N, CA, C and O atoms as a GROMACS GRO file, in nm:
protein
  620
    1UNK      N    1   7.448   6.789   5.307
    1UNK     CA    2   7.559   6.842   5.230
    1UNK      C    3   7.542   6.800   5.085
    1UNK      O    4   7.517   6.683   5.055
    2UNK      N    5   7.554   6.895   4.995
    2UNK     CA    6   7.549   6.867   4.852
    2UNK      C    7   7.689   6.837   4.801
    2UNK      O    8   7.787   6.896   4.847
    3UNK      N    9   7.697   6.746   4.708
    3UNK     CA   10   7.826   6.710   4.651
    3UNK      C   11   7.825   6.744   4.504
    3UNK      O   12   7.732   6.708   4.432
    4UNK      N   13   7.928   6.814   4.459
    4UNK     CA   14   7.940   6.845   4.317
    4UNK      C   15   7.992   6.720   4.248
    4UNK      O   16   8.108   6.682   4.265
    5UNK      N   17   7.906   6.655   4.170
    5UNK     CA   18   7.946   6.529   4.109
    5UNK      C   19   7.979   6.542   3.961
    5UNK      O   20   8.059   6.465   3.908
    6UNK      N   21   7.918   6.638   3.895
    6UNK     CA   22   7.940   6.651   3.752
    6UNK      C   23   7.945   6.798   3.714
    6UNK      O   24   7.844   6.856   3.676
    7UNK      N   25   8.062   6.858   3.723
    7UNK     CA   26   8.071   7.000   3.691
    7UNK      C   27   8.049   7.024   3.542
    7UNK      O   28   8.070   6.935   3.459
    8UNK      N   29   8.007   7.144   3.510
    8UNK     CA   30   7.980   7.184   3.372
    8UNK      C   31   8.111   7.213   3.300
    8UNK      O   32   8.181   7.309   3.332
    9UNK      N   33   8.143   7.129   3.203
    9UNK     CA   34   8.267   7.143   3.128
    9UNK      C   35   8.252   7.236   3.007
    9UNK      O   36   8.351   7.270   2.943
   10UNK      N   37   8.128   7.277   2.974
   10UNK     CA   38   8.106   7.357   2.854
   10UNK      C   39   8.176   7.493   2.862
   10UNK      O   40   8.220   7.547   2.760
   11UNK      N   41   8.185   7.549   2.982
   11UNK     CA   42   8.252   7.677   3.001
   11UNK      C   43   8.397   7.670   2.952
   11UNK      O   44   8.448   7.764   2.891
   12UNK      N   45   8.463   7.560   2.979
   12UNK     CA   46   8.603   7.541   2.938
   12UNK      C   47   8.610   7.510   2.790
   12UNK      O   48   8.691   7.567   2.717
   13UNK      N   49   8.526   7.417   2.745
   13UNK     CA   50   8.534   7.374   2.605
   13UNK      C   51   8.503   7.486   2.508
   13UNK      O   52   8.550   7.484   2.394
   14UNK      N   53   8.424   7.584   2.550
   14UNK     CA   54   8.394   7.696   2.464
   14UNK      C   55   8.503   7.800   2.459
   14UNK      O   56   8.493   7.896   2.382
   15UNK      N   57   8.608   7.784   2.539
   15UNK     CA   58   8.711   7.888   2.549
   15UNK      C   59   8.850   7.841   2.511
   15UNK      O   60   8.943   7.922   2.506
   16UNK      N   61   8.865   7.713   2.485
   16UNK     CA   62   8.996   7.659   2.446
   16UNK      C   63   8.982   7.580   2.318
   16UNK      O   64   8.873   7.534   2.282
   17UNK      N   65   9.093   7.563   2.248
   17UNK     CA   66   9.092   7.486   2.124
   17UNK      C   67   9.078   7.337   2.156
   17UNK      O   68   9.098   7.294   2.269
   18UNK      N   69   9.042   7.261   2.054
   18UNK     CA   70   9.032   7.115   2.072
   18UNK      C   71   9.167   7.056   2.112
   18UNK      O   72   9.171   6.964   2.195
   19UNK      N   73   9.275   7.106   2.054
   19UNK     CA   74   9.408   7.056   2.092
   19UNK      C   75   9.437   7.084   2.240
   19UNK      O   76   9.488   6.998   2.311
   20UNK      N   77   9.402   7.206   2.284
   20UNK     CA   78   9.422   7.239   2.425
   20UNK      C   79   9.341   7.146   2.515
   20UNK      O   80   9.392   7.096   2.615
   21UNK      N   81   9.217   7.122   2.477
   21UNK     CA   82   9.130   7.036   2.557
   21UNK      C   83   9.183   6.894   2.563
   21UNK      O   84   9.179   6.831   2.669
   22UNK      N   85   9.232   6.843   2.451
   22UNK     CA   86   9.289   6.707   2.450
   22UNK      C   87   9.412   6.700   2.540
   22UNK      O   88   9.430   6.603   2.614
   23UNK      N   89   9.494   6.802   2.534
   23UNK     CA   90   9.612   6.804   2.621
   23UNK      C   91   9.571   6.809   2.768
   23UNK      O   92   9.624   6.734   2.850
   24UNK      N   93   9.478   6.897   2.800
   24UNK     CA   94   9.433   6.908   2.940
   24UNK      C   95   9.369   6.778   2.988
   24UNK      O   96   9.385   6.740   3.104
   25UNK      N   97   9.296   6.711   2.900
   25UNK     CA   98   9.234   6.584   2.937
   25UNK      C   99   9.336   6.472   2.955
   25UNK      O  100   9.306   6.370   3.018
   26UNK      N  101   9.454   6.491   2.901
   26UNK     CA  102   9.559   6.390   2.920
   26UNK      C  103   9.639   6.412   3.048
   26UNK      O  104   9.713   6.323   3.091
   27UNK      N  105   9.624   6.530   3.108
   27UNK     CA  106   9.694   6.560   3.233
   27UNK      C  107   9.603   6.520   3.348
   27UNK      O  108   9.493   6.573   3.364
   28UNK      N  109   9.650   6.426   3.428
   28UNK     CA  110   9.571   6.382   3.543
   28UNK      C  111   9.647   6.407   3.672
   28UNK      O  112   9.770   6.408   3.676
   29UNK      N  113   9.570   6.428   3.776
   29UNK     CA  114   9.626   6.449   3.910
   29UNK      C  115   9.575   6.336   3.998
   29UNK      O  116   9.456   6.306   4.000
   30UNK      N  117   9.666   6.273   4.069
   30UNK     CA  118   9.631   6.162   4.159
   30UNK      C  119   9.563   6.219   4.283
   30UNK      O  120   9.627   6.288   4.363
   31UNK      N  121   9.435   6.191   4.299
   31UNK     CA  122   9.359   6.242   4.412
   31UNK      C  123   9.359   6.145   4.530
   31UNK      O  124   9.352   6.186   4.646
   32UNK      N  125   9.366   6.016   4.498
   32UNK     CA  126   9.373   5.911   4.600
   32UNK      C  127   9.441   5.792   4.536
   32UNK      O  128   9.477   5.796   4.418
   33UNK      N  129   9.458   5.687   4.611
   33UNK     CA  130   9.526   5.570   4.555
   33UNK      C  131   9.448   5.508   4.439
   33UNK      O  132   9.505   5.437   4.357
   34UNK      N  133   9.317   5.535   4.432
   34UNK     CA  134   9.237   5.476   4.326
   34UNK      C  135   9.175   5.576   4.229
   34UNK      O  136   9.102   5.536   4.139
   35UNK      N  137   9.204   5.704   4.246
   35UNK     CA  138   9.135   5.801   4.162
   35UNK      C  139   9.228   5.909   4.108
   35UNK      O  140   9.300   5.976   4.182
   36UNK      N  141   9.224   5.922   3.975
   36UNK     CA  142   9.292   6.031   3.906
   36UNK      C  143   9.186   6.118   3.842
   36UNK      O  144   9.083   6.068   3.795
   37UNK      N  145   9.211   6.249   3.839
   37UNK     CA  146   9.115   6.341   3.779
   37UNK      C  147   9.189   6.430   3.680
   37UNK      O  148   9.301   6.473   3.705
   38UNK      N  149   9.124   6.457   3.565
   38UNK     CA  150   9.188   6.540   3.463
   38UNK      C  151   9.191   6.686   3.507
   38UNK      O  152   9.110   6.729   3.590
   39UNK      N  153   9.283   6.759   3.452
   39UNK     CA  154   9.296   6.901   3.481
   39UNK      C  155   9.170   6.977   3.437
   39UNK      O  156   9.129   7.073   3.502
   40UNK      N  157   9.110   6.935   3.327
   40UNK     CA  158   8.986   6.997   3.280
   40UNK      C  159   8.876   6.981   3.385
   40UNK      O  160   8.808   7.077   3.419
   41UNK      N  161   8.860   6.861   3.434
   41UNK     CA  162   8.756   6.832   3.534
   41UNK      C  163   8.784   6.908   3.664
   41UNK      O  164   8.692   6.959   3.727
   42UNK      N  165   8.910   6.917   3.703
   42UNK     CA  166   8.945   6.991   3.825
   42UNK      C  167   8.910   7.139   3.812
   42UNK      O  168   8.858   7.200   3.905
   43UNK      N  169   8.940   7.198   3.695
   43UNK     CA  170   8.909   7.339   3.675
   43UNK      C  171   8.758   7.362   3.682
   43UNK      O  172   8.712   7.457   3.745
   44UNK      N  173   8.681   7.276   3.617
   44UNK     CA  174   8.535   7.288   3.621
   44UNK      C  175   8.483   7.267   3.763
   44UNK      O  176   8.388   7.332   3.805
   45UNK      N  177   8.545   7.178   3.837
   45UNK     CA  178   8.505   7.153   3.977
   45UNK      C  179   8.535   7.274   4.065
   45UNK      O  180   8.452   7.311   4.148
   46UNK      N  181   8.652   7.334   4.047
   46UNK     CA  182   8.687   7.455   4.123
   46UNK      C  183   8.583   7.564   4.095
   46UNK      O  184   8.537   7.632   4.187
   47UNK      N  185   8.548   7.581   3.969
   47UNK     CA  186   8.448   7.682   3.932
   47UNK      C  187   8.314   7.653   4.001
   47UNK      O  188   8.252   7.744   4.056
   48UNK      N  189   8.269   7.529   3.997
   48UNK     CA  190   8.141   7.491   4.058
   48UNK      C  191   8.144   7.509   4.210
   48UNK      O  192   8.047   7.557   4.269
   49UNK      N  193   8.254   7.471   4.272
   49UNK     CA  194   8.266   7.486   4.418
   49UNK      C  195   8.266   7.634   4.459
   49UNK      O  196   8.199   7.671   4.555
   50UNK      N  197   8.340   7.715   4.386
   50UNK     CA  198   8.345   7.858   4.418
   50UNK      C  199   8.206   7.920   4.401
   50UNK      O  200   8.164   8.001   4.484
   51UNK      N  201   8.136   7.885   4.296
   51UNK     CA  202   8.001   7.938   4.274
   51UNK      C  203   7.907   7.897   4.386
   51UNK      O  204   7.827   7.979   4.432
   52UNK      N  205   7.914   7.773   4.431
   52UNK     CA  206   7.828   7.726   4.540
   52UNK      C  207   7.861   7.798   4.670
   52UNK      O  208   7.770   7.840   4.742
   53UNK      N  209   7.988   7.813   4.700
   53UNK     CA  210   8.028   7.882   4.822
   53UNK      C  211   7.979   8.027   4.820
   53UNK      O  212   7.933   8.080   4.922
   54UNK      N  213   7.990   8.092   4.704
   54UNK     CA  214   7.942   8.229   4.693
   54UNK      C  215   7.790   8.234   4.711
   54UNK      O  216   7.738   8.323   4.778
   55UNK      N  217   7.719   8.141   4.652
   55UNK     CA  218   7.573   8.139   4.661
   55UNK      C  219   7.525   8.119   4.805
   55UNK      O  220   7.417   8.165   4.841
   56UNK      N  221   7.604   8.054   4.886
   56UNK     CA  222   7.568   8.025   5.026
   56UNK      C  223   7.596   8.140   5.122
   56UNK      O  224   7.554   8.133   5.238
   57UNK      N  225   7.664   8.243   5.078
   57UNK     CA  226   7.705   8.350   5.169
   57UNK      C  227   7.590   8.411   5.248
   57UNK      O  228   7.606   8.439   5.367
   58UNK      N  229   7.477   8.432   5.186
   58UNK     CA  230   7.367   8.500   5.253
   58UNK      C  231   7.268   8.404   5.319
   58UNK      O  232   7.170   8.447   5.380
   59UNK      N  233   7.293   8.275   5.308
   59UNK     CA  234   7.201   8.177   5.366
   59UNK      C  235   7.235   8.151   5.513
   59UNK      O  236   7.352   8.159   5.552
   60UNK      N  237   7.135   8.119   5.593
   60UNK     CA  238   7.161   8.089   5.734
   60UNK      C  239   7.223   7.950   5.750
   60UNK      O  240   7.203   7.862   5.667
   61UNK      N  241   7.296   7.932   5.856
   61UNK     CA  242   7.357   7.802   5.885
   61UNK      C  243   7.252   7.692   5.901
   61UNK      O  244   7.281   7.574   5.880
   62UNK      N  245   7.131   7.731   5.938
   62UNK     CA  246   7.024   7.632   5.957
   62UNK      C  247   6.972   7.575   5.825
   62UNK      O  248   6.903   7.473   5.826
   63UNK      N  249   7.003   7.639   5.714
   63UNK     CA  250   6.961   7.589   5.583
   63UNK      C  251   7.041   7.463   5.553
   63UNK      O  252   7.164   7.466   5.546
   64UNK      N  253   6.972   7.353   5.535
   64UNK     CA  254   7.040   7.224   5.519
   64UNK      C  255   7.114   7.210   5.385
   64UNK      O  256   7.188   7.114   5.366
   65UNK      N  257   7.093   7.304   5.294
   65UNK     CA  258   7.161   7.296   5.165
   65UNK      C  259   7.298   7.365   5.165
   65UNK      O  260   7.375   7.350   5.070
   66UNK      N  261   7.328   7.441   5.270
   66UNK     CA  262   7.452   7.519   5.269
   66UNK      C  263   7.574   7.431   5.291
   66UNK      O  264   7.567   7.323   5.350
   67UNK      N  265   7.684   7.480   5.241
   67UNK     CA  266   7.812   7.414   5.261
   67UNK      C  267   7.884   7.478   5.378
   67UNK      O  268   7.874   7.598   5.402
   68UNK      N  269   7.956   7.394   5.450
   68UNK     CA  270   8.031   7.441   5.566
   68UNK      C  271   8.181   7.441   5.540
   68UNK      O  272   8.227   7.437   5.426
   69UNK      N  273   8.255   7.444   5.649
   69UNK     CA  274   8.401   7.457   5.640
   69UNK      C  275   8.464   7.336   5.570
   69UNK      O  276   8.563   7.353   5.499
   70UNK      N  277   8.411   7.217   5.589
   70UNK     CA  278   8.473   7.100   5.525
   70UNK      C  279   8.451   7.101   5.374
   70UNK      O  280   8.532   7.048   5.299
   71UNK      N  281   8.341   7.160   5.331
   71UNK     CA  282   8.319   7.177   5.187
   71UNK      C  283   8.414   7.282   5.130
   71UNK      O  284   8.465   7.267   5.019
   72UNK      N  285   8.437   7.387   5.208
   72UNK     CA  286   8.535   7.489   5.169
   72UNK      C  287   8.673   7.425   5.158
   72UNK      O  288   8.747   7.452   5.062
   73UNK      N  289   8.709   7.343   5.254
   73UNK     CA  290   8.838   7.275   5.250
   73UNK      C  291   8.847   7.183   5.127
   73UNK      O  292   8.952   7.176   5.063
   74UNK      N  293   8.740   7.114   5.096
   74UNK     CA  294   8.739   7.029   4.975
   74UNK      C  295   8.765   7.114   4.851
   74UNK      O  296   8.839   7.072   4.761
   75UNK      N  297   8.705   7.232   4.845
   75UNK     CA  298   8.728   7.322   4.732
   75UNK      C  299   8.875   7.363   4.725
   75UNK      O  300   8.933   7.368   4.616
   76UNK      N  301   8.934   7.393   4.839
   76UNK     CA  302   9.075   7.435   4.842
   76UNK      C  303   9.168   7.321   4.803
   76UNK      O  304   9.272   7.345   4.743
   77UNK      N  305   9.131   7.199   4.836
   77UNK     CA  306   9.210   7.083   4.794
   77UNK      C  307   9.203   7.068   4.642
   77UNK      O  308   9.302   7.031   4.578
   78UNK      N  309   9.087   7.096   4.584
   78UNK     CA  310   9.075   7.095   4.438
   78UNK      C  311   9.170   7.200   4.380
   78UNK      O  312   9.240   7.174   4.282
   79UNK      N  313   9.173   7.319   4.441
   79UNK     CA  314   9.262   7.425   4.393
   79UNK      C  315   9.408   7.382   4.406
   79UNK      O  316   9.489   7.412   4.319
   80UNK      N  317   9.442   7.312   4.514
   80UNK     CA  318   9.577   7.257   4.530
   80UNK      C  319   9.611   7.164   4.413
   80UNK      O  320   9.720   7.171   4.357
   81UNK      N  321   9.517   7.079   4.378
   81UNK     CA  322   9.539   6.981   4.272
   81UNK      C  323   9.558   7.048   4.137
   81UNK      O  324   9.638   7.003   4.055
   82UNK      N  325   9.484   7.155   4.114
   82UNK     CA  326   9.504   7.232   3.990
   82UNK      C  327   9.646   7.289   3.987
   82UNK      O  328   9.715   7.280   3.886
   83UNK      N  329   9.688   7.346   4.098
   83UNK     CA  330   9.823   7.401   4.109
   83UNK      C  331   9.928   7.293   4.079
   83UNK      O  332  10.024   7.319   4.007
   84UNK      N  333   9.908   7.175   4.132
   84UNK     CA  334  10.002   7.064   4.109
   84UNK      C  335  10.002   7.022   3.962
   84UNK      O  336  10.108   6.998   3.905
   85UNK      N  337   9.884   7.012   3.902
   85UNK     CA  338   9.874   6.964   3.765
   85UNK      C  339   9.925   7.061   3.661
   85UNK      O  340   9.971   7.019   3.554
   86UNK      N  341   9.919   7.190   3.689
   86UNK     CA  342   9.962   7.291   3.591
   86UNK      C  343  10.110   7.284   3.560
   86UNK      O  344  10.155   7.330   3.455
   87UNK      N  345  10.186   7.228   3.650
   87UNK     CA  346  10.331   7.224   3.633
   87UNK      C  347  10.379   7.152   3.508
   87UNK      O  348  10.490   7.176   3.462
   88UNK      N  349  10.297   7.063   3.454
   88UNK     CA  350  10.339   6.986   3.336
   88UNK      C  351  10.298   7.052   3.204
   88UNK      O  352  10.337   7.005   3.098
   89UNK      N  353  10.221   7.160   3.210
   89UNK     CA  354  10.175   7.226   3.088
   89UNK      C  355  10.288   7.307   3.025
   89UNK      O  356  10.370   7.366   3.095
   90UNK      N  357  10.290   7.310   2.891
   90UNK     CA  358  10.388   7.396   2.825
   90UNK      C  359  10.348   7.542   2.849
   90UNK      O  360  10.236   7.571   2.890
   91UNK      N  361  10.441   7.632   2.824
   91UNK     CA  362  10.424   7.773   2.859
   91UNK      C  363  10.300   7.833   2.794
   91UNK      O  364  10.224   7.904   2.861
   92UNK      N  365  10.277   7.806   2.667
   92UNK     CA  366  10.164   7.866   2.596
   92UNK      C  367  10.031   7.817   2.651
   92UNK      O  368   9.942   7.898   2.678
   93UNK      N  369  10.015   7.686   2.667
   93UNK     CA  370   9.890   7.632   2.719
   93UNK      C  371   9.871   7.674   2.865
   93UNK      O  372   9.759   7.703   2.908
   94UNK      N  373   9.978   7.676   2.938
   94UNK     CA  374   9.967   7.717   3.078
   94UNK      C  375   9.914   7.860   3.087
   94UNK      O  376   9.832   7.890   3.174
   95UNK      N  377   9.958   7.946   3.000
   95UNK     CA  378   9.911   8.084   2.999
   95UNK      C  379   9.760   8.091   2.970
   95UNK      O  380   9.688   8.165   3.036
   96UNK      N  381   9.714   8.014   2.872
   96UNK     CA  382   9.571   8.012   2.839
   96UNK      C  383   9.490   7.952   2.954
   96UNK      O  384   9.381   7.999   2.986
   97UNK      N  385   9.543   7.848   3.014
   97UNK     CA  386   9.476   7.783   3.127
   97UNK      C  387   9.470   7.879   3.246
   97UNK      O  388   9.367   7.890   3.312
   98UNK      N  389   9.580   7.947   3.274
   98UNK     CA  390   9.583   8.041   3.386
   98UNK      C  391   9.486   8.157   3.366
   98UNK      O  392   9.436   8.213   3.464
   99UNK      N  393   9.459   8.192   3.243
   99UNK     CA  394   9.361   8.297   3.216
   99UNK      C  395   9.222   8.254   3.265
   99UNK      O  396   9.152   8.332   3.328
  100UNK      N  397   9.184   8.130   3.237
  100UNK     CA  398   9.057   8.077   3.286
  100UNK      C  399   9.059   8.064   3.438
  100UNK      O  400   8.964   8.102   3.506
  101UNK      N  401   9.167   8.011   3.490
  101UNK     CA  402   9.180   7.991   3.634
  101UNK      C  403   9.171   8.124   3.709
  101UNK      O  404   9.110   8.131   3.816
  102UNK      N  405   9.230   8.227   3.654
  102UNK     CA  406   9.230   8.356   3.723
  102UNK      C  407   9.089   8.414   3.735
  102UNK      O  408   9.059   8.485   3.831
  103UNK      N  409   9.001   8.383   3.640
  103UNK     CA  410   8.862   8.428   3.652
  103UNK      C  411   8.795   8.367   3.775
  103UNK      O  412   8.724   8.436   3.848
  104UNK      N  413   8.819   8.241   3.796
  104UNK     CA  414   8.760   8.172   3.912
  104UNK      C  415   8.827   8.221   4.040
  104UNK      O  416   8.759   8.247   4.140
  105UNK      N  417   8.958   8.234   4.037
  105UNK     CA  418   9.030   8.283   4.154
  105UNK      C  419   8.983   8.423   4.193
  105UNK      O  420   8.969   8.454   4.312
  106UNK      N  421   8.958   8.508   4.093
  106UNK     CA  422   8.910   8.644   4.122
  106UNK      C  423   8.772   8.642   4.186
  106UNK      O  424   8.744   8.723   4.274
  107UNK      N  425   8.687   8.552   4.143
  107UNK     CA  426   8.556   8.539   4.208
  107UNK      C  427   8.575   8.495   4.353
  107UNK      O  428   8.512   8.550   4.444
  108UNK      N  429   8.661   8.396   4.376
  108UNK     CA  430   8.688   8.349   4.512
  108UNK      C  431   8.740   8.465   4.598
  108UNK      O  432   8.697   8.482   4.712
  109UNK      N  433   8.832   8.541   4.545
  109UNK     CA  434   8.887   8.656   4.618
  109UNK      C  435   8.779   8.758   4.649
  109UNK      O  436   8.782   8.822   4.754
  110UNK      N  437   8.682   8.774   4.558
  110UNK     CA  438   8.579   8.877   4.575
  110UNK      C  439   8.490   8.856   4.697
  110UNK      O  440   8.434   8.953   4.750
  111UNK      N  441   8.474   8.733   4.742
  111UNK     CA  442   8.388   8.710   4.858
  111UNK      C  443   8.464   8.652   4.978
  111UNK      O  444   8.404   8.601   5.073
  112UNK      N  445   8.596   8.662   4.972
  112UNK     CA  446   8.679   8.620   5.085
  112UNK      C  447   8.767   8.737   5.127
  112UNK      O  448   8.776   8.838   5.057
  113UNK      N  449   8.831   8.720   5.240
  113UNK     CA  450   8.924   8.821   5.289
  113UNK      C  451   9.046   8.751   5.346
  113UNK      O  452   9.040   8.633   5.381
  114UNK      N  453   9.159   8.822   5.355
  114UNK     CA  454   9.277   8.762   5.416
  114UNK      C  455   9.244   8.715   5.558
  114UNK      O  456   9.173   8.783   5.632
  115UNK      N  457   9.298   8.600   5.593
  115UNK     CA  458   9.274   8.543   5.725
  115UNK      C  459   9.407   8.533   5.799
  115UNK      O  460   9.476   8.430   5.793
  116UNK      N  461   9.442   8.640   5.868
  116UNK     CA  462   9.569   8.645   5.939
  116UNK      C  463   9.580   8.536   6.045
  116UNK      O  464   9.690   8.494   6.079
  117UNK      N  465   9.467   8.490   6.097
  117UNK     CA  466   9.469   8.385   6.200
  117UNK      C  467   9.481   8.245   6.141
  117UNK      O  468   9.498   8.148   6.215
  118UNK      N  469   9.474   8.233   6.008
  118UNK     CA  470   9.488   8.105   5.937
  118UNK      C  471   9.395   7.998   5.994
  118UNK      O  472   9.438   7.886   6.024
  119UNK      N  473   9.269   8.033   6.008
  119UNK     CA  474   9.170   7.943   6.066
  119UNK      C  475   9.157   7.812   5.988
  119UNK      O  476   9.147   7.705   6.047
  120UNK      N  477   9.158   7.821   5.854
  120UNK     CA  478   9.142   7.699   5.774
  120UNK      C  479   9.258   7.603   5.794
  120UNK      O  480   9.240   7.481   5.793
  121UNK      N  481   9.377   7.657   5.811
  121UNK     CA  482   9.492   7.572   5.835
  121UNK      C  483   9.487   7.507   5.973
  121UNK      O  484   9.550   7.404   5.997
  122UNK      N  485   9.411   7.567   6.063
  122UNK     CA  486   9.393   7.506   6.195
  122UNK      C  487   9.292   7.390   6.187
  122UNK      O  488   9.304   7.292   6.260
  123UNK      N  489   9.194   7.404   6.098
  123UNK     CA  490   9.094   7.299   6.079
  123UNK      C  491   9.154   7.183   6.000
  123UNK      O  492   9.128   7.067   6.031
  124UNK      N  493   9.233   7.213   5.898
  124UNK     CA  494   9.297   7.112   5.814
  124UNK      C  495   9.447   7.139   5.817
  124UNK      O  496   9.496   7.228   5.748
  125UNK      N  497   9.518   7.064   5.895
  125UNK     CA  498   9.657   7.094   5.927
  125UNK      C  499   9.760   7.031   5.833
  125UNK      O  500   9.878   7.027   5.866
  126UNK      N  501   9.717   6.982   5.717
  126UNK     CA  502   9.816   6.927   5.624
  126UNK      C  503   9.917   7.033   5.585
  126UNK      O  504   9.880   7.150   5.572
  127UNK      N  505  10.042   6.996   5.566
  127UNK     CA  506  10.142   7.096   5.524
  127UNK      C  507  10.112   7.149   5.384
  127UNK      O  508  10.064   7.075   5.298
  128UNK      N  509  10.139   7.277   5.363
  128UNK     CA  510  10.119   7.338   5.232
  128UNK      C  511  10.230   7.436   5.202
  128UNK      O  512  10.301   7.482   5.291
  129UNK      N  513  10.243   7.467   5.074
  129UNK     CA  514  10.347   7.559   5.030
  129UNK      C  515  10.309   7.704   5.055
  129UNK      O  516  10.192   7.737   5.075
  130UNK      N  517  10.409   7.787   5.053
  130UNK     CA  518  10.388   7.931   5.075
  130UNK      C  519  10.306   7.996   4.965
  130UNK      O  520  10.237   8.095   4.990
  131UNK      N  521  10.311   7.941   4.842
  131UNK     CA  522  10.241   8.004   4.731
  131UNK      C  523  10.094   7.965   4.722
  131UNK      O  524  10.025   8.006   4.629
  132UNK      N  525  10.045   7.887   4.816
  132UNK     CA  526   9.905   7.845   4.816
  132UNK      C  527   9.820   7.949   4.890
  132UNK      O  528   9.769   7.923   4.999
  133UNK      N  529   9.807   8.065   4.829
  133UNK     CA  530   9.739   8.180   4.888
  133UNK      C  531   9.595   8.152   4.925
  133UNK      O  532   9.542   8.212   5.019
  134UNK      N  533   9.529   8.061   4.852
  134UNK     CA  534   9.387   8.033   4.873
  134UNK      C  535   9.359   7.977   5.013
  134UNK      O  536   9.246   7.988   5.061
  135UNK      N  537   9.458   7.919   5.078
  135UNK     CA  538   9.441   7.868   5.215
  135UNK      C  539   9.446   7.982   5.317
  135UNK      O  540   9.414   7.961   5.435
  136UNK      N  541   9.485   8.098   5.274
  136UNK     CA  542   9.501   8.212   5.365
  136UNK      C  543   9.387   8.313   5.349
  136UNK      O  544   9.402   8.430   5.383
  137UNK      N  545   9.273   8.266   5.297
  137UNK     CA  546   9.155   8.351   5.280
  137UNK      C  547   9.035   8.281   5.340
  137UNK      O  548   9.028   8.158   5.345
  138UNK      N  549   8.940   8.360   5.386
  138UNK     CA  550   8.819   8.306   5.449
  138UNK      C  551   8.700   8.388   5.397
  138UNK      O  552   8.711   8.508   5.378
  139UNK      N  553   8.585   8.322   5.376
  139UNK     CA  554   8.468   8.399   5.333
  139UNK      C  555   8.438   8.512   5.432
  139UNK      O  556   8.457   8.498   5.552
  140UNK      N  557   8.390   8.624   5.378
  140UNK     CA  558   8.362   8.740   5.462
  140UNK      C  559   8.241   8.718   5.551
  140UNK      O  560   8.225   8.786   5.653
  141UNK      N  561   8.155   8.625   5.514
  141UNK     CA  562   8.035   8.596   5.591
  141UNK      C  563   7.990   8.455   5.554
  141UNK      O  564   8.052   8.389   5.470
  142UNK      N  565   7.885   8.409   5.617
  142UNK     CA  566   7.823   8.283   5.577
  142UNK      C  567   7.860   8.163   5.661
  142UNK      O  568   7.946   8.171   5.748
  143UNK      N  569   7.793   8.052   5.634
  143UNK     CA  570   7.810   7.930   5.712
  143UNK      C  571   7.951   7.872   5.711
  143UNK      O  572   7.998   7.824   5.815
  144UNK      N  573   8.019   7.876   5.598
  144UNK     CA  574   8.156   7.821   5.593
  144UNK      C  575   8.247   7.901   5.686
  144UNK      O  576   8.332   7.844   5.754
  145UNK      N  577   8.232   8.032   5.688
  145UNK     CA  578   8.311   8.117   5.778
  145UNK      C  579   8.278   8.085   5.924
  145UNK      O  580   8.367   8.068   6.007
  146UNK      N  581   8.147   8.076   5.953
  146UNK     CA  582   8.106   8.048   6.091
  146UNK      C  583   8.166   7.917   6.141
  146UNK      O  584   8.216   7.911   6.253
  147UNK      N  585   8.162   7.814   6.058
  147UNK     CA  586   8.219   7.685   6.098
  147UNK      C  587   8.370   7.693   6.109
  147UNK      O  588   8.428   7.631   6.199
  148UNK      N  589   8.436   7.766   6.021
  148UNK     CA  590   8.582   7.781   6.029
  148UNK      C  591   8.620   7.843   6.162
  148UNK      O  592   8.716   7.800   6.227
  149UNK      N  593   8.547   7.944   6.202
  149UNK     CA  594   8.575   8.008   6.332
  149UNK      C  595   8.550   7.911   6.446
  149UNK      O  596   8.631   7.900   6.538
  150UNK      N  597   8.437   7.840   6.440
  150UNK     CA  598   8.401   7.745   6.544
  150UNK      C  599   8.505   7.633   6.556
  150UNK      O  600   8.555   7.606   6.665
  151UNK      N  601   8.537   7.568   6.445
  151UNK     CA  602   8.628   7.453   6.448
  151UNK      C  603   8.773   7.489   6.472
  151UNK      O  604   8.850   7.407   6.522
  152UNK      N  605   8.811   7.610   6.435
  152UNK     CA  606   8.950   7.650   6.459
  152UNK      C  607   8.973   7.691   6.603
  152UNK      O  608   9.086   7.691   6.651
  153UNK      N  609   8.866   7.727   6.673
  153UNK     CA  610   8.878   7.777   6.809
  153UNK      C  611   8.927   7.920   6.816
  153UNK      O  612   8.964   7.969   6.922
  154UNK      N  613   8.928   7.989   6.700
  154UNK     CA  614   8.976   8.127   6.693
  154UNK      C  615   8.864   8.219   6.649
  154UNK      O  616   8.791   8.187   6.555
  155UNK      N  617   8.849   8.332   6.715
  155UNK     CA  618   8.743   8.428   6.675
  155UNK      C  619   8.792   8.522   6.574
  155UNK      O  620   8.716   8.609   6.529
   0.00000   0.00000   0.00000
């Protein structure tokens, strides 16, 4: 399993003002009792995770570099954290931030489909809000989908 340890922040820094970047870097989300992550880093991580999941779609499950359902769940948890962190942004910055976020969300949507059986929620049963649409989508093909079906017990 590959771990995204250092996402590329240049994509964000090239699209927002220095003031916006400073504000985003001051917004942190508590990921664990010992770790906080900035909203900038979370956005870059979501982008990197979505790109990796898309790249794995055509690879066989036997390829040791592919990500599975738990990596997909990690990506969705990052998306949850972005959703949580955005609440503190002022309206103008939130709009600019959501513009960047929507590009990544649209890519995620492009290679996933609605999952009426909610397979991912069966694999990771933490409670979530109704507006967390990303938990209700599954890749159309690939190893992460195969594992989601296997681990959820639903075809």
